[in-house]
TORZA-588725 format. One line per field, with one value per residue (C-alpha): residue in three letters; x, y, z; residue number from 0. Coordinates in steps of 0.05 Angstrom, whole numbers, plus 5000, padded with zeros to 4 digits. Each point is the difference from the previous one (the first is absolute). Example, Ala and Ser with C-alpha at 12.3 -4.5 7.8 and 13.67 -1.06 7.14 Angstrom:
2
res c(ALA,SER)
px c(5246,5027)
py c(4910,5069)
pz c(5156,4987)
n c(0,1)
//
This chain:
71
res c(MET,VAL,LEU,PHE,VAL,PHE,ASP,GLY,GLY,THR,LEU,ASN,LEU,ALA,ARG,GLN,GLN,GLU,ILE,VAL,LEU,GLY,SER,ASP,GLU,ILE,ALA,SER,TYR,GLU,PHE,VAL,ALA,PRO,ASP,ALA,LEU,ALA,ASP,ARG,LEU,PRO,PRO,ARG,LEU,ALA,ARG,ARG,VAL,ILE,GLY,ALA,VAL,ALA,ALA,ARG,GLU,ALA,GLY,ARG,LEU,ARG,TYR,LEU,GLU,HIS,GLY,VAL,PRO,LEU,GLY)
px c(4999,5026,4975,5012,4992,4996,5004,4936,5022,4968,4927,4977,4936,4956,5028,4989,4927,4992,5018,4941,5005,4970,4947,5013,5076,5021,4964,5045,5070,5045,5067,5052,5068,5056,5019,4930,5001,5023,4939,4952,5026,5023,5077,5011,4962,5026,5073,4980,4966,5054,5051,4962,4994,5078,5009,4958,5037,5066,4973,5017,4969,5013,4992,4978,4992,4951,5010,5075,5043,5037,5074)
py c(5000,5069,5058,5075,5061,5066,5070,5035,5068,5040,5013,5068,5004,5015,4938,4958,5022,4974,4929,4952,4929,4942,4975,4927,5006,5048,5018,5056,5032,5038,5034,4970,5027,4957,4986,4969,4954,4940,5005,5004,4952,4927,4995,4982,5059,5048,4984,5016,5066,5022,4985,5040,5059,4996,4999,5061,5038,4983,5024,4935,4935,4935,4928,4962,4926,4988,5073,4997,5039,4955,5008)
pz c(5000,4983,5039,4984,5042,4963,5026,4982,5026,5058,5003,5027,5040,4938,4964,5063,5003,4928,5017,4987,5025,4959,5046,4982,5010,5057,5062,5023,4995,5043,4992,5049,5021,4978,5073,5012,4939,5037,5046,4942,4948,4998,5009,4928,4974,5052,4978,4929,5015,5048,4947,4948,5050,5010,4926,4993,5055,4967,4933,4964,4974,5039,4983,5060,5016,5056,5018,5006,4948,4950,4991)
n c(0,1,2,3,4,5,6,7,8,9,10,11,12,13,14,15,16,17,18,19,20,21,22,23,24,25,26,27,28,29,30,31,32,33,34,35,36,37,38,39,40,41,42,43,44,45,46,47,48,49,50,51,52,53,54,55,56,57,58,59,60,61,62,63,64,65,66,67,68,69,70)
//
């Protein structure tokens, strides 16, 4: 399985208010600080998202395997 995480940019309040959830797919959403991800996500997914956040903060792309940078 291949999983990708893409940076969709930052949503201002007006854009956040335009979010419409598909009633048969997602019941709710929330924005979570990176340091709270481990409390909200399964460990395998938390590693991936935390790795993506670190890549964004570093201003670079990263290839991860199970949330761990390769190389």
